[in-house]
MOPAC internal coordinates of N, CA, C and O (Angstrom, degrees):
PM7 1SCF
backbone

  N    0.0000 0     0.00 0     0.00 0    0    0    0
  C    1.4387 1     0.00 0     0.00 0    1    0    0
  C    1.5256 1   109.81 1     0.00 0    2    1    0
  O    1.2310 1   121.18 1   -29.06 1    3    2    1
  N    1.2963 1   115.35 1   150.94 1    3    2    1
  C    1.4527 1   118.44 1   178.92 1    5    3    2
  C    1.5287 1   110.58 1   -69.61 1    6    5    3
  O    1.2310 1   121.12 1   -24.13 1    7    6    5
  N    1.2891 1   115.46 1   155.87 1    7    6    5
  C    1.4552 1   119.98 1  -178.65 1    9    7    6
  C    1.5246 1   111.18 1   -67.30 1   10    9    7
  O    1.2310 1   120.42 1   140.31 1   11   10    9
  N    1.3395 1   116.80 1   -39.69 1   11   10    9
  C    1.4661 1   119.24 1  -179.60 1   13   11   10
  C    1.5207 1   110.77 1   -64.43 1   14   13   11
  O    1.2310 1   120.00 1   145.64 1   15   14   13
  N    1.3201 1   117.60 1   -34.36 1   15   14   13
  C    1.4551 1   120.39 1   178.40 1   17   15   14
  C    1.5233 1   109.91 1   -66.88 1   18   17   15
  O    1.2310 1   120.14 1   139.12 1   19   18   17
  N    1.3200 1   117.33 1   -40.88 1   19   18   17
  C    1.4540 1   120.52 1   178.66 1   21   19   18
  C    1.5279 1   111.21 1   -65.49 1   22   21   19
  O    1.2310 1   120.51 1   139.31 1   23   22   21
  N    1.3236 1   116.63 1   -40.69 1   23   22   21
  C    1.4608 1   120.42 1   179.16 1   25   23   22
  C    1.5188 1   110.23 1   -65.66 1   26   25   23
  O    1.2310 1   120.31 1   137.15 1   27   26   25
  N    1.3267 1   117.02 1   -42.85 1   27   26   25
  C    1.4591 1   120.56 1   178.64 1   29   27   26
  C    1.5153 1   111.94 1   -64.04 1   30   29   27
  O    1.2310 1   120.63 1   138.22 1   31   30   29
  N    1.3399 1   116.40 1   -41.78 1   31   30   29
  C    1.4571 1   120.45 1   179.42 1   33   31   30
  C    1.5317 1   110.15 1   -64.75 1   34   33   31
  O    1.2310 1   120.65 1   139.35 1   35   34   33
  N    1.3168 1   116.37 1   -40.65 1   35   34   33
  C    1.4635 1   119.96 1   179.06 1   37   35   34
  C    1.5265 1   110.43 1   -65.70 1   38   37   35
  O    1.2310 1   119.95 1   143.07 1   39   38   37
  N    1.3313 1   117.69 1   -36.93 1   39   38   37
  C    1.4607 1   120.91 1   178.65 1   41   39   38
  C    1.5279 1   111.07 1   -66.36 1   42   41   39
  O    1.2310 1   120.25 1   139.24 1   43   42   41
  N    1.3192 1   117.13 1   -40.76 1   43   42   41
  C    1.4669 1   120.63 1   179.00 1   45   43   42
  C    1.5266 1   110.28 1   -65.92 1   46   45   43
  O    1.2310 1   120.39 1   136.69 1   47   46   45
  N    1.3171 1   116.87 1   -43.31 1   47   46   45
  C    1.4623 1   120.01 1   179.11 1   49   47   46
  C    1.5214 1   110.59 1   -63.81 1   50   49   47
  O    1.2310 1   119.94 1   139.11 1   51   50   49
  N    1.3335 1   117.71 1   -40.89 1   51   50   49
  C    1.4659 1   120.83 1   178.68 1   53   51   50
  C    1.5232 1   111.05 1   -64.77 1   54   53   51
  O    1.2310 1   120.33 1   138.78 1   55   54   53
  N    1.3411 1   116.98 1   -41.22 1   55   54   53
  C    1.4595 1   120.13 1   179.79 1   57   55   54
  C    1.5244 1   110.92 1   -66.27 1   58   57   55
  O    1.2310 1   120.23 1   139.41 1   59   58   57
  N    1.3299 1   117.17 1   -40.59 1   59   58   57
  C    1.4603 1   120.43 1  -179.64 1   61   59   58
  C    1.5301 1   112.23 1   -71.04 1   62   61   59
  O    1.2310 1   119.92 1   154.69 1   63   62   61
  N    1.3215 1   117.77 1   -25.31 1   63   62   61
  C    1.4542 1   119.83 1  -179.81 1   65   63   62
  C    1.5281 1   111.96 1   -71.86 1   66   65   63
  O    1.2310 1   119.94 1   161.21 1   67   66   65
  N    1.3217 1   117.72 1   -18.79 1   67   66   65
  C    1.4618 1   120.78 1   179.59 1   69   67   66
  C    1.5223 1   113.22 1   -95.20 1   70   69   67
  O    1.2310 1   119.98 1   179.72 1   71   70   69
  N    1.3165 1   117.65 1    -0.28 1   71   70   69
  C    1.4627 1   121.60 1   178.40 1   73   71   70
  C    1.5178 1   108.19 1   -79.31 1   74   73   71
  O    1.2310 1   120.19 1   -53.86 1   75   74   73
  N    1.3310 1   117.23 1   126.14 1   75   74   73
  C    1.4663 1   118.44 1  -179.82 1   77   75   74
  C    1.5327 1   110.70 1   -70.17 1   78   77   75
  O    1.2310 1   121.15 1   -39.90 1   79   78   77
  N    1.3170 1   115.40 1   140.10 1   79   78   77
  C    1.4543 1   120.87 1   179.71 1   81   79   78
  C    1.5179 1   109.32 1   -93.28 1   82   81   79
  O    1.2310 1   120.80 1   -52.25 1   83   82   81
  N    1.3248 1   116.07 1   127.75 1   83   82   81
  C    1.4624 1   121.87 1   177.31 1   85   83   82
  C    1.5227 1   107.53 1  -129.58 1   86   85   83
  O    1.2310 1   120.03 1   -37.18 1   87   86   85
  N    1.3141 1   117.56 1   142.82 1   87   86   85
  C    1.4582 1   118.17 1   175.62 1   89   87   86
  C    1.5321 1   110.07 1   -69.68 1   90   89   87
  O    1.2310 1   120.76 1   -40.38 1   91   90   89
  N    1.3098 1   116.16 1   139.62 1   91   90   89
  C    1.4598 1   121.27 1  -179.64 1   93   91   90
  C    1.5164 1   108.49 1  -101.36 1   94   93   91
  O    1.2310 1   120.94 1   -71.80 1   95   94   93
  N    1.3160 1   115.81 1   108.20 1   95   94   93
  C    1.4500 1   121.27 1   177.21 1   97   95   94
  C    1.5243 1   107.33 1   -98.24 1   98   97   95
  O    1.2310 1   120.84 1  -103.90 1   99   98   97
  N    1.3131 1   116.00 1    76.10 1   99   98   97
  C    1.4602 1   120.11 1  -176.92 1  101   99   98
  C    1.5194 1   109.03 1  -141.23 1  102  101   99
  O    1.2310 1   122.05 1   -22.72 1  103  102  101
  N    1.3146 1   113.69 1   157.28 1  103  102  101
  C    1.4561 1   120.19 1   176.49 1  105  103  102
  C    1.5100 1   107.55 1  -121.24 1  106  105  103
  O    1.2310 1   121.20 1   -53.65 1  107  106  105
  N    1.2988 1   115.31 1   126.35 1  107  106  105
  C    1.4536 1   120.70 1   178.07 1  109  107  106
  C    1.5165 1   107.65 1  -106.57 1  110  109  107
  O    1.2310 1   121.21 1   -63.19 1  111  110  109
  N    1.3054 1   115.30 1   116.81 1  111  110  109
  C    1.4556 1   120.52 1  -179.20 1  113  111  110
  C    1.5275 1   109.16 1   -66.00 1  114  113  111
  O    1.2310 1   119.44 1   -46.28 1  115  114  113
  N    1.3138 1   118.66 1   133.72 1  115  114  113
  C    1.4702 1   120.71 1  -179.67 1  117  115  114
  C    1.5270 1   113.12 1   -59.93 1  118  117  115
  O    1.2310 1   119.72 1   152.09 1  119  118  117
  N    1.3070 1   118.13 1   -27.91 1  119  118  117
  C    1.4578 1   120.37 1  -178.56 1  121  119  118
  C    1.5352 1   112.12 1   -77.93 1  122  121  119
  O    1.2310 1   119.69 1   164.08 1  123  122  121
  N    1.3352 1   118.19 1   -15.92 1  123  122  121
  C    1.4692 1   119.37 1   178.97 1  125  123  122
  C    1.5303 1   110.62 1   -67.26 1  126  125  123
  O    1.2310 1   119.99 1   150.39 1  127  126  125
  N    1.3152 1   117.63 1   -29.61 1  127  126  125
  C    1.4639 1   120.19 1   175.16 1  129  127  126
  C    1.5218 1   110.48 1   -66.64 1  130  129  127
  O    1.2310 1   120.07 1   147.34 1  131  130  129
  N    1.3167 1   117.48 1   -32.66 1  131  130  129
  C    1.4651 1   121.51 1   177.58 1  133  131  130
  C    1.5160 1   111.61 1   -64.53 1  134  133  131
  O    1.2310 1   120.42 1   138.34 1  135  134  133
  N    1.3232 1   116.80 1   -41.66 1  135  134  133
  C    1.4662 1   120.18 1   178.20 1  137  135  134
  C    1.5308 1   110.40 1   -65.74 1  138  137  135
  O    1.2310 1   120.46 1   138.98 1  139  138  137
  N    1.3126 1   116.72 1   -41.02 1  139  138  137
  C    1.4657 1   120.74 1   177.51 1  141  139  138
  C    1.5244 1   110.32 1   -63.26 1  142  141  139
  O    1.2310 1   120.15 1   138.64 1  143  142  141
  N    1.3178 1   117.32 1   -41.36 1  143  142  141
  C    1.4639 1   122.35 1   178.23 1  145  143  142
  C    1.5274 1   110.47 1   -63.23 1  146  145  143
  O    1.2310 1   120.40 1   136.77 1  147  146  145
  N    1.3294 1   116.84 1   -43.23 1  147  146  145
  C    1.4671 1   120.78 1  -179.27 1  149  147  146
  C    1.5233 1   111.40 1   -64.13 1  150  149  147
  O    1.2310 1   119.90 1   152.15 1  151  150  149
  N    1.3039 1   117.80 1   -27.85 1  151  150  149
  C    1.4632 1   120.61 1   178.31 1  153  151  150
  C    1.5222 1   111.54 1   -84.39 1  154  153  151
  O    1.2310 1   120.03 1   134.58 1  155  154  153
  N    1.3343 1   117.55 1   -45.42 1  155  154  153
  C    1.4614 1   120.65 1  -172.43 1  157  155  154
  C    1.5260 1   113.92 1   -78.44 1  158  157  155
  O    1.2310 1   119.68 1   146.57 1  159  158  157
  N    1.3261 1   118.22 1   -33.43 1  159  158  157
  C    1.4563 1   119.96 1  -176.26 1  161  159  158
  C    1.5286 1   112.56 1   -60.63 1  162  161  159
  O    1.2310 1   118.37 1   131.22 1  163  162  161
  N    1.3314 1   120.72 1   -48.78 1  163  162  161
  C    1.4719 1   119.43 1   177.67 1  165  163  162
  C    1.5299 1   113.10 1   -64.22 1  166  165  163
  O    1.2310 1   120.72 1   147.00 1  167  166  165
  N    1.3199 1   116.23 1   -33.00 1  167  166  165
  C    1.4671 1   119.37 1   178.64 1  169  167  166
  C    1.5299 1   109.66 1   -65.73 1  170  169  167
  O    1.2310 1   120.39 1   135.03 1  171  170  169
  N    1.3269 1   116.85 1   -44.97 1  171  170  169
  C    1.4673 1   120.17 1   179.61 1  173  171  170
  C    1.5250 1   111.13 1   -66.29 1  174  173  171
  O    1.2310 1   119.79 1   142.56 1  175  174  173
  N    1.3224 1   118.00 1   -37.44 1  175  174  173
  C    1.4585 1   121.25 1   177.31 1  177  175  174
  C    1.5329 1   109.97 1   -65.08 1  178  177  175
  O    1.2310 1   120.05 1   139.03 1  179  178  177
  N    1.3157 1   117.50 1   -40.97 1  179  178  177
  C    1.4680 1   120.81 1   179.33 1  181  179  178
  C    1.5267 1   110.98 1   -64.43 1  182  181  179
  O    1.2310 1   120.22 1   138.40 1  183  182  181
  N    1.3262 1   117.18 1   -41.60 1  183  182  181
  C    1.4641 1   120.56 1   178.68 1  185  183  182
  C    1.5235 1   110.35 1   -65.06 1  186  185  183
  O    1.2310 1   120.21 1   135.27 1  187  186  185
  N    1.3183 1   117.21 1   -44.73 1  187  186  185
  C    1.4607 1   120.82 1   178.13 1  189  187  186
  C    1.5186 1   112.39 1   -62.80 1  190  189  187
  O    1.2310 1   120.26 1   139.92 1  191  190  189
  N    1.3316 1   117.12 1   -40.08 1  191  190  189
  C    1.4591 1   120.89 1   179.05 1  193  191  190
  C    1.5220 1   111.21 1   -66.53 1  194  193  191
  O    1.2310 1   120.38 1   138.63 1  195  194  193
  N    1.3279 1   116.89 1   -41.37 1  195  194  193
  C    1.4622 1   120.32 1   178.64 1  197  195  194
  C    1.5310 1   110.23 1   -63.63 1  198  197  195
  O    1.2310 1   120.55 1   138.91 1  199  198  197
  N    1.3217 1   116.56 1   -41.09 1  199  198  197
  C    1.4672 1   119.70 1   178.01 1  201  199  198
  C    1.5225 1   110.74 1   -63.51 1  202  201  199
  O    1.2310 1   120.23 1   136.41 1  203  202  201
  N    1.3541 1   117.16 1   -43.59 1  203  202  201
  C    1.4621 1   120.69 1   179.75 1  205  203  202
  C    1.5279 1   110.90 1   -64.44 1  206  205  203
  O    1.2310 1   120.52 1   141.70 1  207  206  205
  N    1.3354 1   116.61 1   -38.30 1  207  206  205
  C    1.4629 1   121.07 1  -179.77 1  209  207  206
  C    1.5238 1   111.36 1   -68.64 1  210  209  207
  O    1.2310 1   120.42 1   143.55 1  211  210  209
  N    1.3235 1   116.81 1   -36.45 1  211  210  209
  C    1.4694 1   121.50 1  -174.38 1  213  211  210
  C    1.5290 1   113.43 1  -102.12 1  214  213  211
  O    1.2310 1   119.40 1  -170.02 1  215  214  213
  N    1.3321 1   118.75 1     9.98 1  215  214  213
  C    1.4616 1   119.35 1  -173.18 1  217  215  214
  C    1.5221 1   113.00 1   -63.35 1  218  217  215
  O    1.2310 1   119.58 1   144.87 1  219  218  217
  N    1.3228 1   118.40 1   -35.13 1  219  218  217
  C    1.4699 1   119.31 1   178.24 1  221  219  218
  C    1.5198 1   110.88 1   -66.98 1  222  221  219
  O    1.2310 1   120.77 1   137.75 1  223  222  221
  N    1.3334 1   116.13 1   -42.25 1  223  222  221
  C    1.4665 1   119.33 1   178.51 1  225  223  222
  C    1.5256 1   110.72 1   -65.65 1  226  225  223
  O    1.2310 1   120.52 1   140.69 1  227  226  225
  N    1.3338 1   116.61 1   -39.31 1  227  226  225
  C    1.4637 1   120.65 1   178.28 1  229  227  226
  C    1.5244 1   110.14 1   -64.81 1  230  229  227
  O    1.2310 1   120.25 1   135.73 1  231  230  229
  N    1.3266 1   117.12 1   -44.27 1  231  230  229
  C    1.4696 1   120.93 1   179.76 1  233  231  230
  C    1.5234 1   110.69 1   -64.48 1  234  233  231
  O    1.2310 1   120.31 1   139.74 1  235  234  233
  N    1.3265 1   117.02 1   -40.26 1  235  234  233
  C    1.4642 1   121.14 1   179.15 1  237  235  234
  C    1.5322 1   110.41 1   -64.05 1  238  237  235
  O    1.2310 1   120.40 1   137.42 1  239  238  237
  N    1.3425 1   116.85 1   -42.58 1  239  238  237
  C    1.4635 1   120.39 1   179.10 1  241  239  238
  C    1.5253 1   111.09 1   -65.23 1  242  241  239
  O    1.2310 1   120.32 1   138.26 1  243  242  241
  N    1.3353 1   116.99 1   -41.74 1  243  242  241
  C    1.4687 1   120.08 1   178.29 1  245  243  242
  C    1.5258 1   111.08 1   -63.85 1  246  245  243
  O    1.2310 1   120.42 1   141.63 1  247  246  245
  N    1.3334 1   116.80 1   -38.37 1  247  246  245
  C    1.4591 1   120.65 1   178.42 1  249  247  246
  C    1.5217 1   110.83 1   -64.96 1  250  249  247
  O    1.2310 1   120.23 1   137.99 1  251  250  249
  N    1.3255 1   117.17 1   -42.01 1  251  250  249
  C    1.4699 1   120.39 1   178.64 1  253  251  250
  C    1.5211 1   111.10 1   -64.01 1  254  253  251
  O    1.2310 1   120.49 1   137.61 1  255  254  253
  N    1.3336 1   116.67 1   -42.39 1  255  254  253
  C    1.4630 1   120.10 1   179.31 1  257  255  254
  C    1.5311 1   110.09 1   -64.41 1  258  257  255
  O    1.2310 1   120.36 1   135.91 1  259  258  257
  N    1.3420 1   116.91 1   -44.09 1  259  258  257
  C    1.4611 1   120.25 1   179.33 1  261  259  258
  C    1.5217 1   110.91 1   -63.10 1  262  261  259
  O    1.2310 1   120.37 1   138.92 1  263  262  261
  N    1.3262 1   116.90 1   -41.08 1  263  262  261
  C    1.4644 1   120.43 1   178.68 1  265  263  262
  C    1.5371 1   110.76 1   -63.94 1  266  265  263
  O    1.2310 1   120.46 1   139.06 1  267  266  265
  N    1.3304 1   116.73 1   -40.94 1  267  266  265
  C    1.4654 1   119.95 1   178.69 1  269  267  266
  C    1.5235 1   111.02 1   -64.17 1  270  269  267
  O    1.2310 1   120.51 1   138.82 1  271  270  269
  N    1.3308 1   116.63 1   -41.18 1  271  270  269
  C    1.4680 1   120.31 1   180.00 1  273  271  270
  C    1.5248 1   110.17 1   -65.92 1  274  273  271
  O    1.2310 1   120.15 1   135.91 1  275  274  273
  N    1.3357 1   117.32 1   -44.09 1  275  274  273
  C    1.4626 1   120.80 1   179.62 1  277  275  274
  C    1.5175 1   110.44 1   -63.21 1  278  277  275
  O    1.2310 1   119.94 1   139.57 1  279  278  277
  N    1.3223 1   117.72 1   -40.43 1  279  278  277
  C    1.4606 1   121.16 1   178.66 1  281  279  278
  C    1.5265 1   110.88 1   -63.97 1  282  281  279
  O    1.2310 1   120.38 1   138.35 1  283  282  281
  N    1.3390 1   116.88 1   -41.65 1  283  282  281
  C    1.4643 1   119.72 1   179.21 1  285  283  282
  C    1.5248 1   110.61 1   -66.21 1  286  285  283
  O    1.2310 1   119.96 1   139.41 1  287  286  285
  N    1.3234 1   117.68 1   -40.59 1  287  286  285
  C    1.4652 1   120.79 1  -178.17 1  289  287  286
  C    1.5187 1   110.93 1   -68.74 1  290  289  287
  O    1.2310 1   120.70 1   136.89 1  291  290  289
  N    1.3192 1   116.27 1   -43.11 1  291  290  289
  C    1.4639 1   119.95 1  -179.15 1  293  291  290
  C    1.5164 1   112.45 1   -75.60 1  294  293  291
  O    1.2310 1   119.67 1   158.75 1  295  294  293
  N    1.2947 1   118.24 1   -21.25 1  295  294  293
  C    1.4620 1   121.52 1   179.30 1  297  295  294
  C    1.5148 1   112.35 1    67.73 1  298  297  295
  O    1.2310 1   120.32 1  -142.31 1  299  298  297
  N    1.3319 1   117.00 1    37.69 1  299  298  297
  C    1.4551 1   119.97 1   178.09 1  301  299  298
  C    1.5154 1   113.79 1    87.68 1  302  301  299
  O    1.2310 1   120.28 1  -171.97 1  303  302  301
  N    1.3330 1   117.08 1     8.03 1  303  302  301
  C    1.4635 1   120.47 1   179.57 1  305  303  302
  C    1.5220 1   109.65 1   -96.33 1  306  305  303
  O    1.2310 1   120.38 1  -125.01 1  307  306  305
  N    1.3080 1   116.88 1    54.99 1  307  306  305
  C    1.4557 1   121.67 1  -177.22 1  309  307  306
  C    1.5087 1   112.51 1   -86.73 1  310  309  307
  O    1.2310 1   120.70 1     6.75 1  311  310  309
  N    1.3301 1   116.26 1  -173.25 1  311  310  309
  C    1.4618 1   122.01 1  -179.27 1  313  311  310
  C    1.5154 1   111.45 1   -63.32 1  314  313  311
  O    1.2310 1   120.25 1   142.21 1  315  314  313
  N    1.3251 1   117.12 1   -37.79 1  315  314  313
  C    1.4648 1   120.46 1  -178.12 1  317  315  314
  C    1.5092 1   112.31 1   -60.58 1  318  317  315
  O    1.2310 1   120.42 1   138.23 1  319  318  317
  N    1.3071 1   116.80 1   -41.77 1  319  318  317
  C    1.4694 1   120.41 1  -179.51 1  321  319  318
  C    1.5295 1   110.63 1   -70.04 1  322  321  319
  O    1.2310 1   120.44 1   141.40 1  323  322  321
  N    1.3345 1   116.77 1   -38.60 1  323  322  321
  C    1.4613 1   119.36 1   178.85 1  325  323  322
  C    1.5178 1   110.92 1   -65.05 1  326  325  323
  O    1.2310 1   120.13 1   141.14 1  327  326  325
  N    1.3319 1   117.36 1   -38.86 1  327  326  325
  C    1.4651 1   120.65 1   178.41 1  329  327  326
  C    1.5201 1   110.78 1   -67.53 1  330  329  327
  O    1.2310 1   119.89 1   143.64 1  331  330  329
  N    1.3334 1   117.81 1   -36.36 1  331  330  329
  C    1.4585 1   120.95 1   178.23 1  333  331  330
  C    1.5290 1   110.91 1   -66.59 1  334  333  331
  O    1.2310 1   120.45 1   142.86 1  335  334  333
  N    1.3345 1   116.74 1   -37.14 1  335  334  333
  C    1.4647 1   119.56 1   178.67 1  337  335  334
  C    1.5174 1   110.98 1   -65.61 1  338  337  335
  O    1.2310 1   120.59 1   139.75 1  339  338  337
  N    1.3315 1   116.48 1   -40.25 1  339  338  337
  C    1.4604 1   120.51 1  -179.69 1  341  339  338
  C    1.5283 1   110.51 1   -65.23 1  342  341  339
  O    1.2310 1   120.74 1   144.37 1  343  342  341
  N    1.3278 1   116.19 1   -35.63 1  343  342  341
  C    1.4653 1   120.30 1  -178.65 1  345  343  342
  C    1.5154 1   111.39 1   -81.48 1  346  345  343
  O    1.2310 1   119.11 1   171.84 1  347  346  345
  N    1.3256 1   119.30 1    -8.16 1  347  346  345
  C    1.4351 1   122.41 1   178.40 1  349  347  346
  C    1.5230 1   113.76 1    89.73 1  350  349  347
  O    1.2310 1   120.48 1  -170.78 1  351  350  349
  N    1.3318 1   116.68 1     9.22 1  351  350  349
  C    1.4714 1   120.55 1   177.68 1  353  351  350
  C    1.5019 1   109.05 1   -97.12 1  354  353  351
  O    1.2310 1   120.16 1   -38.80 1  355  354  353
  N    1.3010 1   117.30 1   141.20 1  355  354  353
  C    1.4527 1   122.06 1   177.22 1  357  355  354
  C    1.5237 1   108.32 1  -116.74 1  358  357  355
  O    1.2310 1   120.55 1   -62.97 1  359  358  357
  N    1.3207 1   116.55 1   117.03 1  359  358  357
  C    1.4614 1   121.66 1  -178.61 1  361  359  358
  C    1.5088 1   108.87 1  -117.51 1  362  361  359
  O    1.2310 1   120.41 1   -49.25 1  363  362  361
  N    1.3335 1   116.81 1   130.75 1  363  362  361
  C    1.4681 1   119.82 1   177.65 1  365  363  362
  C    1.4803 1   110.81 1  -122.04 1  366  365  363
  O    1.2310 1   120.10 1   180.00 1  367  366  365

């Protein structure tokens, strides 16, 4: 397992160990889950559909952001400049 997964799991277990335990004297009607399902299912379908509809735009935006970050980190030392140096062209 990855180290971050182990650290996260240990943090969740530590947080849950400090939660006080109280007996729950409650009755949950079986039909209340049906009402919750009727509300949440269309919402989840709408979110999934919107993501599927916009996935190309989302991917394009993520690619642009990643390209901008890489350009800022490299300071203009991208593939294009390296190829120009190999070909003997100097572009500023």
